[in-house]
N, C-alpha and C positions, 0 to 999 in steps of 0.2 A: 104912826102908819100901821095899817093892818097887814096881816100875813100875805093876802093876795096882792097887795101893793108891793110889798117887799119882794115877792116872787117875780112880779112884773119888772121892778126896777133892777133886778139882778140879771136880766137878760143881756148877754154879752155878745158884741158883734166886732170881729176882728177881719181886716182885710189884708191880704198879701198879694204880691205879684209872683207868678211862677217863673223865676229867673233860672237859666240853664244850670246853675250850681246846685239846685235842688230838683233837678230833672234826671231822669234815667236814660238808658239807651233807646227807649221808646218815645222819647221826647214828651214824656208826662211826668207829674210830680211823683217822686219817690214815696211809697207807702209808708215808710218809716218817718219821713218828713210830715206827711199828713197826720200820722198818729201823734208825733211830738207836739204839733200845734193843737190837736184835738185835746190831749191831756192839759196843755197850758190853758186853753179856753175853758175847760171844765173847772180847773182850779180857780181861775179869775171868777168865773160865774159863782162858784161856792163862797168864795171870800167876799164877794160883793154882797151876797145874801146875808151872811152871818156875821161878817166882820170878825172872823176868827181864823186861827191857823188851821190849814187843812193838809191831809196827806191822802194820796191816791191809794184806795184799798184794792180796787179791781176795775178792769175793763170788762164790763158785763157783756158787751155785745158791739161788734163793729162789722159793718156791711159795706163793702166796696161795690157800688152799683155802676159807676162810670169812671173812666181815667179823668184826671185833671190835666188838660194839656198845657205844655210849655207855653209861655207868654200869654197866659190867661190872668185874669183876676180871680182870686179865690177868697171866699168869705166863709168864716167859721162862726156858727151861731150856737151859744150855750144857753140853755134854759134848765131851770130847776124842774124836776119831774116828780120827786117825792122827798119827803123829810121824815127821818126817823128821829130817835132820841139823841144819838151821837153821830149819825151818818146821815148822808143824803145822796140822791141820784140826780146826775145831770146828764141831759141828752145834748149831743152836739151834732149839728148838721153842717155839711160841707158842700157849698155851691160853687161852681165854676161860671164865669162870665167872660165872654169874648170882649177883648178890649175895645174893639171898633165896630161892634154889632150889638144888636139888642137880643142877645141870646144868653139864657141862664139856665143852668141844669144842676139838679141834685146829683151829687156824686158819692157822698159817703155818709152814713149814718152811724152814730155811736152812742153808747150809754156807759157812764162811769160812776163808781161809787167812791165817795170821799168820806173821811173820818175827821171830825173836828178834834183838834188835840190842844192841851194846855202847855205851859212852859216846861212841865215835867214829861212832855211827850206821850202823855196818857189821854185817852179819849175824854172829851167833855161834852156837856150837853150843848146842843146847837141853839136851841130856844131857851132863854133864861126865864 
């Protein structure tokens, strides 16, 4: 498999329902719950790409554009953006969808840096 195919195959899509237990007093998904799922999506994307252990180095950018309403479906999409020697960047987009209507909206964008580590927890090369 070539590098472009590996990048495409690593794309990760996770769906959740915004139940009241992860909503705030505005009846929208807690920002912290969104961030937690974004980090997990980034981690899964990196792992699927390299099949190595990763740690999060940085949340390089997060932009909350629209709230994610309670009782909506929410999709987290992770994509490999760039690959370095021992680290890579993953972008995560968050979309909300109404459960019973054909309405979909981009709500949050984020970019995360992750570092591949070995058993000694030191950085290792991503591409062998």
